[in-house]
C-alpha positions as CSV (number, residue, x, y, z in Angstrom):
1,M,-3.4,2.0,-6.0
2,E,-0.8,4.8,-6.7
3,A,2.7,5.7,-5.2
4,D,4.0,8.7,-5.6
5,G,0.5,9.8,-8.0
6,E,1.6,6.7,-10.1
7,L,-1.3,4.4,-11.2
8,L,0.4,0.8,-10.0
9,A,-3.0,-1.2,-10.3
10,D,-7.2,0.1,-11.5
11,L,-10.3,-2.2,-12.3
12,D,-8.5,-3.9,-15.3
13,R,-5.7,-5.0,-13.0
14,P,-7.4,-6.2,-9.7
15,V,-5.2,-6.8,-6.6
16,A,-5.0,-9.9,-4.4
17,R,-2.8,-8.4,-1.7
18,V,-0.5,-5.1,-1.0
19,A,2.6,-5.1,0.8
20,V,4.0,-1.7,2.5
21,T,7.5,-1.8,4.7
22,A,9.3,1.2,5.7
23,A,12.9,1.1,3.8
24,G,15.4,3.4,4.3
25,G,13.3,6.4,4.5
26,L,11.0,5.1,1.9
27,A,8.2,2.6,1.5
28,E,8.7,-0.1,-0.1
29,V,5.3,-1.5,-2.3
30,V,4.7,-5.0,-3.2
31,V,1.3,-5.7,-5.6
32,H,0.4,-8.9,-5.9
33,T,-2.0,-8.8,-8.8
34,G,-3.0,-12.7,-7.7
35,G,-2.4,-14.5,-10.8
36,P,-0.5,-17.4,-10.7
37,A,2.1,-16.0,-13.7
38,D,2.4,-12.9,-12.8
39,A,5.1,-11.4,-10.4
40,P,5.0,-8.8,-8.1
41,L,5.4,-5.6,-8.4
42,R,7.7,-3.8,-6.9
43,V,8.4,0.4,-6.3
44,L,10.1,2.8,-3.5
45,A,7.6,5.8,-2.7
46,R,7.1,8.3,-0.5
47,T,3.4,8.0,-0.4
48,V,1.1,5.0,-1.3
49,T,-2.9,5.4,-1.6
50,V,-5.1,1.9,-1.9
51,S,-8.9,2.9,-2.7
52,G,-11.6,0.7,-3.9
53,P,-14.6,-1.5,-1.8
54,D,-14.3,-1.6,1.4
55,F,-11.4,-3.6,2.9
56,R,-9.0,-4.3,5.3
57,Y,-5.8,-4.1,6.6
58,R,-3.0,-4.9,9.3
59,A,-1.3,-2.1,10.9
60,D,1.3,-2.8,14.4
61,N,-0.3,-6.0,14.5
62,R,-3.8,-4.6,14.3
63,V,-6.5,-5.4,12.0
64,R,-8.1,-1.8,11.2
65,G,-11.2,-1.0,8.7
66,P,-13.2,-1.5,6.8
67,V,-11.9,1.7,4.7
68,R,-12.7,3.0,1.3
69,T,-9.5,4.9,0.7
70,R,-6.4,5.0,2.7
71,T,-2.9,6.9,2.2
72,W,0.5,6.3,4.2
73,T,3.2,8.4,4.6
74,A,6.7,7.9,4.7
75,V,8.8,10.1,7.0
76,G,12.9,9.5,6.0
77,D,13.8,10.1,9.9
78,A,10.7,8.3,11.5
79,W,10.3,5.1,13.0
80,G,8.2,4.1,10.7
81,L,5.3,4.7,8.6
82,T,2.7,7.3,9.3
83,L,-0.6,5.9,10.1
84,P,-4.0,7.2,8.6
85,R,-6.5,8.2,11.5
86,E,-9.6,6.8,11.5
């Protein structure tokens, strides 16, 4: 998983859940690694890429996928995040 090209998680640090929301022209990314003692990692970014084994994601209250990779881009003056085409 990457935010603005910076690696946030990989095979050495598996991800249990990711939340991406619009935040003042950027995307707020919250990465949950699943460990009970692990605090979620929070970053702000313009682009967020998630890749890995087949996964599903929820966008606009709809479950999408399975997919292997998706990139979201925050647009400053837009209503929200731009979703990729399936």
